[in-house]
FIKOLZA-1660 file (N, C-alpha, C; in steps of 0.1 Angstrom, whole numbers, plus 5000, padded with zeros to 4 digits):
% residues 238
   i   px   py   pz ch aa at
   1 6270 5655 0214  A  M  N
   1 6282 5659 0222  A  M CA
   1 6279 5655 0237  A  M  C
   2 6290 5655 0244  A  A  N
   2 6288 5651 0258  A  A CA
   2 6280 5663 0265  A  A  C
   3 6270 5659 0273  A  P  N
   3 6261 5669 0279  A  P CA
   3 6268 5678 0289  A  P  C
   4 6278 5673 0296  A  Y  N
   4 6284 5681 0307  A  Y CA
   4 6298 5685 0303  A  Y  C
   5 6301 5686 0290  A  S  N
   5 6315 5690 0286  A  S CA
   5 6314 5705 0282  A  S  C
   6 6326 5710 0279  A  T  N
   6 6327 5724 0275  A  T CA
   6 6318 5727 0262  A  T  C
   7 6319 5717 0253  A  S  N
   7 6311 5718 0240  A  S CA
   7 6296 5718 0243  A  S  C
   8 6292 5710 0253  A  G  N
   8 6278 5710 0257  A  G CA
   8 6273 5723 0263  A  G  C
   9 6282 5729 0271  A  Y  N
   9 6278 5742 0277  A  Y CA
   9 6278 5753 0267  A  Y  C
  10 6287 5752 0257  A  N  N
  10 6287 5762 0246  A  N CA
  10 6275 5760 0238  A  N  C
  11 6270 5748 0236  A  A  N
  11 6258 5746 0228  A  A CA
  11 6246 5753 0235  A  A  C
  12 6245 5752 0249  A  V  N
  12 6235 5758 0256  A  V CA
  12 6235 5773 0255  A  V  C
  13 6247 5779 0256  A  A  N
  13 6249 5793 0255  A  A CA
  13 6245 5798 0241  A  A  C
  14 6249 5790 0230  A  N  N
  14 6246 5794 0216  A  N CA
  14 6231 5794 0214  A  N  C
  15 6224 5783 0219  A  L  N
  15 6210 5782 0218  A  L CA
  15 6203 5794 0224  A  L  C
  16 6207 5798 0236  A  R  N
  16 6201 5809 0243  A  R CA
  16 6203 5822 0235  A  R  C
  17 6215 5823 0230  A  G  N
  17 6218 5835 0222  A  G CA
  17 6209 5837 0210  A  G  C
  18 6208 5826 0202  A  Q  N
  18 6200 5826 0190  A  Q CA
  18 6185 5828 0194  A  Q  C
  19 6180 5820 0204  A  L  N
  19 6166 5822 0208  A  L CA
  19 6163 5835 0214  A  L  C
  20 6173 5841 0220  A  G  N
  20 6171 5855 0226  A  G CA
  20 6168 5865 0215  A  G  C
  21 6173 5863 0203  A  R  N
  21 6170 5872 0192  A  R CA
  21 6157 5868 0185  A  R  C
  22 6155 5855 0183  A  D  N
  22 6143 5851 0175  A  D CA
  22 6130 5849 0183  A  D  C
  23 6132 5844 0196  A  A  N
  23 6121 5842 0204  A  A CA
  23 6124 5846 0219  A  A  C
  24 6123 5859 0222  A  P  N
  24 6128 5864 0234  A  P CA
  24 6122 5857 0247  A  P  C
  25 6110 5852 0245  A  D  N
  25 6103 5846 0257  A  D CA
  25 6106 5831 0259  A  D  C
  26 6114 5826 0251  A  S  N
  26 6117 5811 0252  A  S CA
  26 6128 5809 0263  A  S  C
  27 6128 5797 0268  A  L  N
  27 6137 5792 0278  A  L CA
  27 6144 5780 0273  A  L  C
  28 6157 5778 0277  A  V  N
  28 6164 5766 0274  A  V CA
  28 6167 5759 0288  A  V  C
  29 6162 5747 0290  A  G  N
  29 6163 5740 0303  A  G CA
  29 6170 5727 0301  A  G  C
  30 6168 5718 0311  A  G  N
  30 6174 5705 0311  A  G CA
  30 6186 5704 0319  A  G  C
  31 6191 5692 0322  A  P  N
  31 6203 5690 0330  A  P CA
  31 6215 5698 0326  A  P  C
  32 6218 5698 0313  A  S  N
  32 6230 5706 0308  A  S CA
  32 6229 5720 0311  A  S  C
  33 6217 5726 0308  A  A  N
  33 6215 5740 0311  A  A CA
  33 6215 5744 0326  A  A  C
  34 6210 5735 0334  A  I  N
  34 6211 5737 0348  A  I CA
  34 6225 5737 0353  A  I  C
  35 6233 5728 0349  A  Q  N
  35 6247 5727 0353  A  Q CA
  35 6255 5739 0347  A  Q  C
  36 6251 5743 0335  A  Y  N
  36 6258 5755 0330  A  Y CA
  36 6255 5767 0338  A  Y  C
  37 6242 5769 0343  A  D  N
  37 6239 5780 0351  A  D CA
  37 6246 5780 0364  A  D  C
  38 6247 5768 0370  A  I  N
  38 6254 5766 0383  A  I CA
  38 6269 5770 0381  A  I  C
  39 6275 5766 0370  A  T  N
  39 6289 5769 0367  A  T CA
  39 6291 5784 0366  A  T  C
  40 6282 5791 0359  A  Q  N
  40 6284 5805 0357  A  Q CA
  40 6282 5813 0370  A  Q  C
  41 6272 5808 0378  A  A  N
  41 6270 5814 0391  A  A CA
  41 6282 5812 0400  A  A  C
  42 6288 5800 0400  A  A  N
  42 6300 5797 0408  A  A CA
  42 6311 5806 0404  A  A  C
  43 6313 5808 0391  A  H  N
  43 6324 5817 0387  A  H CA
  43 6322 5831 0392  A  H  C
  44 6310 5836 0391  A  R  N
  44 6307 5850 0396  A  R CA
  44 6310 5850 0411  A  R  C
  45 6305 5840 0419  A  D  N
  45 6307 5840 0433  A  D CA
  45 6322 5840 0437  A  D  C
  46 6329 5832 0429  A  T  N
  46 6344 5831 0432  A  T CA
  46 6351 5844 0430  A  T  C
  47 6348 5851 0419  A  L  N
  47 6354 5864 0416  A  L CA
  47 6350 5874 0427  A  L  C
  48 6339 5873 0433  A  L  N
  48 6335 5882 0443  A  L CA
  48 6339 5878 0457  A  L  C
  49 6338 5866 0461  A  I  N
  49 6340 5862 0475  A  I CA
  49 6355 5861 0478  A  I  C
  50 6363 5855 0469  A  I  N
  50 6377 5854 0472  A  I CA
  50 6384 5867 0476  A  I  C
  51 6383 5877 0467  A  P  N
  51 6389 5890 0471  A  P CA
  51 6383 5896 0484  A  P  C
  52 6370 5894 0486  A  L  N
  52 6363 5899 0498  A  L CA
  52 6368 5892 0511  A  L  C
  53 6370 5879 0510  A  V  N
  53 6375 5871 0521  A  V CA
  53 6389 5876 0525  A  V  C
  54 6398 5877 0514  A  L  N
  54 6412 5881 0517  A  L CA
  54 6412 5895 0523  A  L  C
  55 6403 5904 0518  A  A  N
  55 6403 5918 0523  A  A CA
  55 6399 5918 0538  A  A  C
  56 6389 5910 0542  A  V  N
  56 6385 5910 0556  A  V CA
  56 6395 5904 0564  A  V  C
  57 6401 5893 0560  A  I  N
  57 6412 5887 0568  A  I CA
  57 6424 5896 0569  A  I  C
  58 6428 5903 0558  A  G  N
  58 6439 5912 0559  A  G CA
  58 6436 5923 0569  A  G  C
  59 6423 5928 0570  A  L  N
  59 6420 5939 0579  A  L CA
  59 6421 5934 0594  A  L  C
  60 6416 5921 0596  A  I  N
  60 6417 5916 0609  A  I CA
  60 6431 5914 0614  A  I  C
  61 6440 5909 0605  A  I  N
  61 6454 5907 0609  A  I CA
  61 6461 5921 0611  A  I  C
  62 6457 5931 0602  A  A  N
  62 6463 5944 0604  A  A CA
  62 6459 5950 0618  A  A  C
  63 6447 5948 0622  A  L  N
  63 6443 5953 0635  A  L CA
  63 6450 5946 0646  A  L  C
  64 6452 5933 0644  A  L  N
  64 6459 5925 0654  A  L CA
  64 6474 5929 0656  A  L  C
  65 6481 5930 0644  A  L  N
  65 6495 5933 0644  A  L CA
  65 6498 5948 0644  A  L  C
  66 6488 5956 0642  A  R  N
  66 6490 5971 0641  A  R CA
  66 6501 5974 0631  A  R  C
  67 6499 5968 0619  A  A  N
  67 6509 5970 0608  A  A CA
  67 6502 5968 0595  A  A  C
  68 6508 5972 0584  A  I  N
  68 6503 5970 0571  A  I CA
  68 6511 5960 0563  A  I  C
  69 6524 5961 0563  A  V  N
  69 6533 5952 0555  A  V CA
  69 6531 5937 0560  A  V  C
  70 6532 5935 0573  A  A  N
  70 6531 5921 0577  A  A CA
  70 6518 5914 0573  A  A  C
  71 6506 5920 0574  A  P  N
  71 6494 5914 0569  A  P CA
  71 6495 5911 0554  A  P  C
  72 6501 5920 0546  A  L  N
  72 6502 5917 0532  A  L CA
  72 6510 5905 0529  A  L  C
  73 6521 5903 0537  A  V  N
  73 6530 5891 0536  A  V CA
  73 6522 5879 0539  A  V  C
  74 6515 5879 0550  A  L  N
  74 6507 5867 0555  A  L CA
  74 6496 5864 0545  A  L  C
  75 6489 5874 0539  A  I  N
  75 6479 5871 0530  A  I CA
  75 6485 5865 0517  A  I  C
  76 6496 5871 0513  A  A  N
  76 6503 5865 0500  A  A CA
  76 6507 5851 0502  A  A  C
  77 6512 5847 0514  A  T  N
  77 6517 5834 0516  A  T CA
  77 6505 5824 0516  A  T  C
  78 6493 5829 0522  A  T  N
  78 6481 5821 0522  A  T CA
  78 6476 5818 0508  A  T  C
  79 6476 5829 0500  A  A  N
  79 6471 5827 0486  A  A CA
  79 6480 5818 0478  A  A  C
  80 6493 5819 0480  A  I  N
  80 6503 5810 0473  A  I CA
  80 6501 5796 0478  A  I  C
  81 6498 5794 0491  A  S  N
  81 6496 5780 0496  A  S CA
  81 6484 5774 0490  A  S  C
  82 6473 5782 0489  A  F  N
  82 6461 5777 0482  A  F CA
  82 6463 5773 0468  A  F  C
  83 6470 5782 0461  A  A  N
  83 6472 5779 0446  A  A CA
  83 6481 5766 0445  A  A  C
  84 6491 5764 0453  A  A  N
  84 6499 5752 0452  A  A CA
  84 6491 5740 0456  A  A  C
  85 6483 5741 0466  A  A  N
  85 6475 5729 0471  A  A CA
  85 6465 5725 0460  A  A  C
  86 6459 5735 0454  A  F  N
  86 6448 5732 0444  A  F CA
  86 6455 5726 0431  A  F  C
  87 6467 5731 0428  A  G  N
  87 6474 5725 0416  A  G CA
  87 6478 5711 0418  A  G  C
  88 6484 5708 0430  A  L  N
  88 6488 5695 0433  A  L CA
  88 6475 5685 0434  A  L  C
  89 6465 5690 0440  A  S  N
  89 6453 5682 0441  A  S CA
  89 6447 5679 0427  A  S  C
  90 6447 5689 0418  A  S  N
  90 6442 5686 0405  A  S CA
  90 6450 5675 0398  A  S  C
  91 6463 5675 0400  A  L  N
  91 6471 5664 0394  A  L CA
  91 6467 5650 0401  A  L  C
  92 6465 5651 0414  A  L  N
  92 6462 5638 0421  A  L CA
  92 6448 5633 0417  A  L  C
  93 6439 5642 0416  A  W  N
  93 6425 5638 0412  A  W CA
  93 6425 5631 0398  A  W  C
  94 6433 5637 0389  A  R  N
  94 6432 5632 0375  A  R CA
  94 6441 5619 0374  A  R  C
  95 6453 5620 0379  A  Y  N
  95 6462 5609 0376  A  Y CA
  95 6463 5598 0387  A  Y  C
  96 6458 5602 0399  A  G  N
  96 6459 5593 0410  A  G CA
  96 6445 5586 0413  A  G  C
  97 6434 5594 0412  A  F  N
  97 6421 5588 0415  A  F CA
  97 6413 5586 0402  A  F  C
  98 6418 5592 0391  A  G  N
  98 6411 5590 0378  A  G CA
  98 6398 5598 0377  A  G  C
  99 6397 5609 0384  A  Y  N
  99 6385 5618 0383  A  Y CA
  99 6387 5626 0370  A  Y  C
 100 6376 5629 0363  A  S  N
 100 6377 5636 0351  A  S CA
 100 6376 5651 0353  A  S  C
 101 6371 5656 0364  A  G  N
 101 6370 5670 0366  A  G CA
 101 6365 5673 0380  A  G  C
 102 6361 5685 0382  A  I  N
 102 6356 5690 0395  A  I CA
 102 6344 5699 0393  A  I  C
 103 6335 5698 0403  A  E  N
 103 6323 5707 0402  A  E CA
 103 6327 5722 0404  A  E  C
 104 6320 5730 0397  A  A  N
 104 6324 5744 0396  A  A CA
 104 6324 5751 0410  A  A  C
 105 6315 5747 0419  A  Q  N
 105 6315 5754 0432  A  Q CA
 105 6325 5749 0442  A  Q  C
 106 6331 5737 0439  A  L  N
 106 6340 5732 0449  A  L CA
 106 6353 5740 0452  A  L  C
 107 6359 5746 0442  A  P  N
 107 6371 5754 0445  A  P CA
 107 6369 5765 0455  A  P  C
 108 6357 5771 0455  A  L  N
 108 6354 5781 0465  A  L CA
 108 6353 5775 0479  A  L  C
 109 6347 5763 0480  A  Y  N
 109 6347 5756 0493  A  Y CA
 109 6361 5753 0498  A  Y  C
 110 6369 5748 0489  A  I  N
 110 6383 5744 0493  A  I CA
 110 6390 5757 0497  A  I  C
 111 6388 5768 0490  A  F  N
 111 6395 5780 0493  A  F CA
 111 6391 5785 0508  A  F  C
 112 6378 5784 0511  A  I  N
 112 6374 5789 0524  A  I CA
 112 6380 5780 0535  A  I  C
 113 6380 5767 0533  A  F  N
 113 6386 5758 0543  A  F CA
 113 6401 5761 0545  A  F  C
 114 6408 5762 0534  A  L  N
 114 6423 5763 0535  A  L CA
 114 6427 5777 0540  A  L  C
 115 6420 5787 0536  A  V  N
 115 6423 5801 0541  A  V CA
 115 6420 5802 0556  A  V  C
 116 6408 5796 0560  A  A  N
 116 6405 5796 0574  A  A CA
 116 6415 5789 0583  A  A  C
 117 6419 5777 0579  A  L  N
 117 6430 5770 0586  A  L CA
 117 6443 5777 0585  A  L  C
 118 6447 5781 0573  A  G  N
 118 6460 5787 0572  A  G CA
 118 6462 5800 0579  A  G  C
 119 6451 5808 0579  A  V  N
 119 6452 5821 0587  A  V CA
 119 6453 5819 0602  A  V  C
 120 6446 5808 0607  A  D  N
 120 6448 5805 0621  A  D CA
 120 6462 5803 0624  A  D  C
 121 6469 5795 0616  A  Y  N
 121 6484 5792 0619  A  Y CA
 121 6492 5805 0617  A  Y  C
 122 6488 5813 0607  A  N  N
 122 6495 5826 0605  A  N CA
 122 6494 5835 0618  A  N  C
 123 6481 5836 0623  A  I  N
 123 6479 5845 0634  A  I CA
 123 6486 5840 0646  A  I  C
 124 6486 5827 0648  A  F  N
 124 6493 5821 0660  A  F CA
 124 6508 5824 0660  A  F  C
 125 6514 5822 0648  A  L  N
 125 6528 5825 0647  A  L CA
 125 6532 5840 0647  A  L  C
 126 6525 5848 0639  A  S  N
 126 6528 5862 0638  A  S CA
 126 6525 5870 0651  A  S  C
 127 6515 5866 0658  A  A  N
 127 6512 5873 0671  A  A CA
 127 6523 5870 0681  A  A  C
 128 6528 5858 0681  A  R  N
 128 6539 5855 0690  A  R CA
 128 6552 5863 0686  A  R  C
 129 6555 5864 0673  A  I  N
 129 6566 5871 0669  A  I CA
 129 6565 5886 0672  A  I  C
 130 6553 5892 0670  A  R  N
 130 6552 5906 0674  A  R CA
 130 6553 5908 0689  A  R  C
 131 6548 5899 0697  A  E  N
 131 6549 5900 0711  A  E CA
 131 6564 5901 0716  A  E  C
 132 6572 5893 0709  A  D  N
 132 6586 5892 0713  A  D CA
 132 6595 5903 0707  A  D  C
 133 6590 5909 0696  A  T  N
 133 6599 5918 0688  A  T CA
 133 6604 5930 0697  A  T  C
 134 6596 5937 0705  A  P  N
 134 6601 5948 0712  A  P CA
 134 6613 5944 0721  A  P  C
 135 6614 5932 0726  A  Q  N
 135 6625 5928 0735  A  Q CA
 135 6636 5922 0727  A  Q  C
 136 6633 5915 0716  A  M  N
 136 6644 5908 0709  A  M CA
 136 6648 5913 0696  A  M  C
 137 6639 5921 0690  A  G  N
 137 6641 5925 0676  A  G CA
 137 6635 5915 0667  A  G  C
 138 6632 5918 0654  A  T  N
 138 6625 5910 0645  A  T CA
 138 6631 5897 0642  A  T  C
 139 6644 5897 0640  A  R  N
 139 6651 5885 0636  A  R CA
 139 6651 5874 0648  A  R  C
 140 6655 5878 0660  A  A  N
 140 6655 5869 0671  A  A CA
 140 6641 5865 0675  A  A  C
 141 6631 5874 0674  A  A  N
 141 6617 5871 0677  A  A CA
 141 6611 5861 0667  A  A  C
 142 6615 5862 0654  A  T  N
 142 6610 5853 0644  A  T CA
 142 6615 5839 0647  A  T  C
 143 6628 5838 0650  A  L  N
 143 6634 5824 0653  A  L CA
 143 6628 5819 0666  A  L  C
 144 6626 5827 0676  A  H  N
 144 6621 5823 0689  A  H CA
 144 6606 5819 0687  A  H  C
 145 6599 5827 0680  A  G  N
 145 6584 5824 0678  A  G CA
 145 6583 5811 0670  A  G  C
 146 6591 5809 0660  A  L  N
 146 6590 5797 0652  A  L CA
 146 6593 5785 0661  A  L  C
 147 6603 5786 0670  A  G  N
 147 6607 5775 0679  A  G CA
 147 6596 5772 0689  A  G  C
 148 6589 5782 0695  A  V  N
 148 6580 5779 0705  A  V CA
 148 6566 5775 0700  A  V  C
 149 6563 5779 0687  A  T  N
 149 6550 5775 0682  A  T CA
 149 6550 5764 0672  A  T  C
 150 6562 5760 0667  A  G  N
 150 6564 5750 0657  A  G CA
 150 6558 5737 0660  A  G  C
 151 6560 5732 0672  A  G  N
 151 6555 5719 0676  A  G CA
 151 6540 5719 0677  A  G  C
 152 6534 5730 0682  A  V  N
 152 6519 5730 0683  A  V CA
 152 6513 5731 0669  A  V  C
 153 6518 5740 0660  A  I  N
 153 6513 5741 0647  A  I CA
 153 6515 5728 0639  A  I  C
 154 6526 5721 0640  A  T  N
 154 6528 5709 0633  A  T CA
 154 6519 5698 0637  A  T  C
 155 6517 5697 0651  A  A  N
 155 6508 5686 0656  A  A CA
 155 6494 5689 0651  A  A  C
 156 6489 5702 0653  A  A  N
 156 6476 5705 0648  A  A CA
 156 6474 5703 0634  A  A  C
 157 6484 5706 0626  A  G  N
 157 6483 5705 0611  A  G CA
 157 6482 5690 0607  A  G  C
 158 6490 5682 0613  A  I  N
 158 6490 5667 0610  A  I CA
 158 6476 5661 0613  A  I  C
 159 6471 5664 0625  A  V  N
 159 6458 5659 0629  A  V CA
 159 6447 5664 0620  A  V  C
 160 6447 5677 0616  A  M  N
 160 6437 5682 0607  A  M CA
 160 6438 5676 0593  A  M  C
 161 6450 5674 0588  A  A  N
 161 6452 5668 0575  A  A CA
 161 6447 5654 0575  A  A  C
 162 6450 5646 0585  A  A  N
 162 6446 5632 0586  A  A CA
 162 6431 5631 0586  A  A  C
 163 6425 5641 0593  A  T  N
 163 6410 5641 0594  A  T CA
 163 6404 5643 0581  A  T  C
 164 6409 5653 0573  A  F  N
 164 6403 5656 0560  A  F CA
 164 6407 5645 0550  A  F  C
 165 6418 5639 0552  A  A  N
 165 6422 5628 0542  A  A CA
 165 6413 5616 0543  A  A  C
 166 6407 5614 0555  A  A  N
 166 6397 5603 0557  A  A CA
 166 6385 5605 0548  A  A  C
 167 6382 5617 0544  A  L  N
 167 6370 5620 0535  A  L CA
 167 6372 5614 0521  A  L  C
 168 6385 5612 0517  A  S  N
 168 6388 5606 0504  A  S CA
 168 6383 5591 0503  A  S  C
 169 6380 5585 0514  A  Q  N
 169 6375 5571 0514  A  Q CA
 169 6360 5570 0512  A  Q  C
 170 6353 5582 0513  A  L  N
 170 6338 5581 0511  A  L CA
 170 6335 5579 0497  A  L  C
 171 6324 5572 0494  A  P  N
 171 6320 5570 0480  A  P CA
 171 6312 5582 0474  A  P  C
 172 6319 5593 0474  A  N  N
 172 6313 5605 0469  A  N CA
 172 6325 5613 0463  A  N  C
 173 6324 5616 0450  A  V  N
 173 6336 5622 0443  A  V CA
 173 6338 5636 0448  A  V  C
 174 6328 5644 0450  A  S  N
 174 6329 5658 0454  A  S CA
 174 6335 5659 0468  A  S  C
 175 6330 5650 0478  A  V  N
 175 6335 5650 0491  A  V CA
 175 6350 5645 0491  A  V  C
 176 6353 5635 0483  A  A  N
 176 6367 5630 0483  A  A CA
 176 6376 5641 0477  A  A  C
 177 6372 5648 0467  A  E  N
 177 6381 5659 0462  A  E CA
 177 6383 5670 0472  A  E  C
 178 6373 5674 0479  A  V  N
 178 6375 5684 0490  A  V CA
 178 6384 5679 0500  A  V  C
 179 6383 5666 0505  A  G  N
 179 6391 5661 0515  A  G CA
 179 6406 5660 0511  A  G  C
 180 6408 5656 0498  A  V  N
 180 6422 5655 0493  A  V CA
 180 6428 5669 0493  A  V  C
 181 6421 5678 0487  A  A  N
 181 6427 5692 0486  A  A CA
 181 6430 5698 0499  A  A  C
 182 6420 5697 0509  A  V  N
 182 6423 5704 0522  A  V CA
 182 6434 5697 0529  A  V  C
 183 6435 5683 0528  A  A  N
 183 6446 5676 0535  A  A CA
 183 6459 5681 0529  A  A  C
 184 6460 5681 0516  A  L  N
 184 6473 5686 0510  A  L CA
 184 6476 5700 0514  A  L  C
 185 6466 5709 0513  A  G  N
 185 6468 5723 0517  A  G CA
 185 6473 5725 0531  A  G  C
 186 6467 5717 0540  A  V  N
 186 6471 5718 0554  A  V CA
 186 6485 5713 0556  A  V  C
 187 6489 5703 0550  A  L  N
 187 6502 5698 0551  A  L CA
 187 6512 5708 0545  A  L  C
 188 6509 5714 0534  A  L  N
 188 6518 5725 0528  A  L CA
 188 6519 5736 0538  A  L  C
 189 6507 5741 0544  A  D  N
 189 6508 5752 0553  A  D CA
 189 6516 5748 0565  A  D  C
 190 6515 5736 0570  A  T  N
 190 6521 5732 0583  A  T CA
 190 6536 5730 0581  A  T  C
 191 6540 5723 0570  A  L  N
 191 6554 5718 0569  A  L CA
 191 6562 5728 0560  A  L  C
 192 6556 5736 0552  A  L  N
 192 6564 5745 0543  A  L CA
 192 6561 5759 0545  A  L  C
 193 6549 5763 0544  A  V  N
 193 6546 5778 0545  A  V CA
 193 6549 5783 0558  A  V  C
 194 6543 5778 0569  A  R  N
 194 6545 5783 0582  A  R CA
 194 6559 5780 0588  A  R  C
 195 6566 5770 0583  A  T  N
 195 6579 5767 0588  A  T CA
 195 6590 5774 0580  A  T  C
 196 6588 5776 0567  A  V  N
 196 6599 5782 0559  A  V CA
 196 6595 5795 0553  A  V  C
 197 6584 5795 0546  A  L  N
 197 6581 5807 0537  A  L CA
 197 6578 5820 0546  A  L  C
 198 6569 5818 0556  A  V  N
 198 6566 5830 0564  A  V CA
 198 6578 5835 0572  A  V  C
 199 6585 5827 0579  A  P  N
 199 6597 5832 0587  A  P CA
 199 6608 5837 0577  A  P  C
 200 6610 5831 0566  A  A  N
 200 6620 5836 0556  A  A CA
 200 6616 5850 0551  A  A  C
 201 6603 5852 0549  A  S  N
 201 6598 5865 0544  A  S CA
 201 6600 5876 0555  A  S  C
 202 6597 5873 0567  A  L  N
 202 6599 5882 0578  A  L CA
 202 6614 5886 0580  A  L  C
 203 6622 5876 0579  A  L  N
 203 6637 5878 0581  A  L CA
 203 6642 5887 0569  A  L  C
 204 6638 5884 0557  A  I  N
 204 6642 5892 0546  A  I CA
 204 6638 5907 0547  A  I  C
 205 6625 5909 0550  A  I  N
 205 6620 5923 0551  A  I CA
 205 6626 5930 0563  A  I  C
 206 6627 5923 0574  A  G  N
 206 6633 5929 0586  A  G CA
 206 6623 5937 0594  A  G  C
 207 6628 5948 0600  A  E  N
 207 6620 5956 0609  A  E CA
 207 6609 5964 0601  A  E  C
 208 6611 5965 0588  A  R  N
 208 6601 5973 0580  A  R CA
 208 6588 5965 0579  A  R  C
 209 6588 5952 0583  A  V  N
 209 6576 5944 0582  A  V CA
 209 6565 5950 0591  A  V  C
 210 6569 5957 0601  A  W  N
 210 6559 5962 0611  A  W CA
 210 6554 5976 0607  A  W  C
 211 6558 5982 0596  A  W  N
 211 6554 5995 0592  A  W CA
 211 6539 5996 0590  A  W  C
 212 6532 6007 0594  A  P  N
 212 6538 6019 0600  A  P CA
 212 6537 6019 0615  A  P  C
 213 6537 6007 0622  A  G  N
 213 6537 6007 0636  A  G CA
 213 6550 6011 0642  A  G  C
 214 6550 6013 0655  A  R  N
 214 6562 6018 0662  A  R CA
 214 6573 6008 0663  A  R  C
 215 6570 5995 0659  A  L  N
 215 6580 5985 0659  A  L CA
 215 6589 5986 0647  A  L  C
 216 6584 5994 0636  A  A  N
 216 6592 5996 0624  A  A CA
 216 6605 6003 0627  A  A  C
 217 6616 6000 0620  A  G  N
 217 6628 6006 0623  A  G CA
 217 6637 5998 0632  A  G  C
 218 6650 6002 0633  A  P  N
 218 6659 5994 0641  A  P CA
 218 6654 5993 0656  A  P  C
 219 6655 5981 0662  A  S  N
 219 6652 5979 0676  A  S CA
 219 6663 5984 0684  A  S  C
 220 6660 5991 0695  A  P  N
 220 6671 5996 0704  A  P CA
 220 6679 5985 0711  A  P  C
 221 6673 5973 0712  A  V  N
 221 6680 5962 0719  A  V CA
 221 6688 5953 0710  A  V  C
 222 6688 5957 0697  A  Q  N
 222 6696 5949 0687  A  Q CA
 222 6710 5953 0685  A  Q  C
 223 6714 5964 0692  A  G  N
 223 6728 5969 0690  A  G CA
 223 6738 5959 0695  A  G  C
 224 6749 5959 0690  A  R  N
 224 6760 5950 0694  A  R CA
 224 6764 5953 0708  A  R  C
 225 6767 5943 0716  A  Q  N
 225 6770 5946 0730  A  Q CA
 225 6784 5953 0731  A  Q  C
 226 6793 5950 0721  A  D  N
 226 6806 5957 0722  A  D CA
 226 6806 5971 0718  A  D  C
 227 6794 5976 0713  A  D  N
 227 6793 5990 0709  A  D CA
 227 6789 5999 0721  A  D  C
 228 6785 5993 0733  A  V  N
 228 6782 6000 0744  A  V CA
 228 6794 6004 0752  A  V  C
 229 6796 6017 0755  A  P  N
 229 6808 6020 0763  A  P CA
 229 6809 6013 0776  A  P  C
 230 6820 6009 0780  A  L  N
 230 6822 6002 0793  A  L CA
 230 6824 6013 0804  A  L  C
 231 6817 6010 0815  A  S  N
 231 6819 6019 0827  A  S CA
 231 6833 6016 0833  A  S  C
 232 6838 6025 0841  A  P  N
 232 6851 6023 0847  A  P CA
 232 6852 6010 0855  A  P  C
 233 6840 6006 0861  A  E  N
 233 6840 5994 0869  A  E CA
 233 6842 5981 0861  A  E  C
 234 6837 5982 0848  A  T  N
 234 6837 5970 0840  A  T CA
 234 6848 5970 0829  A  T  C
 235 6858 5980 0830  A  E  N
 235 6868 5980 0820  A  E CA
 235 6878 5968 0823  A  E  C
 236 6882 5961 0812  A  P  N
 236 6890 5950 0814  A  P CA
 236 6904 5954 0820  A  P  C
 237 6909 5945 0828  A  E  N
 237 6922 5947 0834  A  E CA
 237 6933 5944 0824  A  E  C
 238 6944 5951 0824  A  H  N
 238 6955 5948 0815  A  H CA
 238 6966 5942 0822  A  H  C
% end
């Protein structure tokens, strides 16, 4: 059987299971066993590190925005962006570049790169929106924040994506896979998530996105101008 295939790894696990019963002091080594151990360790690390990273980032954003709902929205969009980028990259690796698979530890590296870059854009956009919300209300602040930060985020994202895309030209499959995945992820973050998904989510949720902060609830400056009683000096002439 192929030494680095699923069947090869299963053979290593079966051998260790049988020898564990019949010869407890025996060891199963070799390249296939080493790669199997690396794969198992990578899976354990992924299950531990990804939730931990998201929790720490969520805490930092919560302290910055002084809210709970908004950080949850931003973390969810970041996770969705990573999942979409990894799925598209997998298709490109297999059908575009002809790669047969990916090393077990690479998804964690790709996740760290994409989350770090994506959260930077999230913080840049959301901090500006929160700064303008007391004066404008959430809807107007979201549109204004998107307008004033969109050019900077787009330019930074395109430069970053081009930089990582250059890694795909190196004669190393692992480095090329990381470069392709991060480039696609940054483009998705820049052109779709930060431009459409995050602002749309904030507009749909409205003022409740700042709960439990004092910004939650209707903003006093969002009332209609025609609802304010006119003073005698400003009453229209008939």
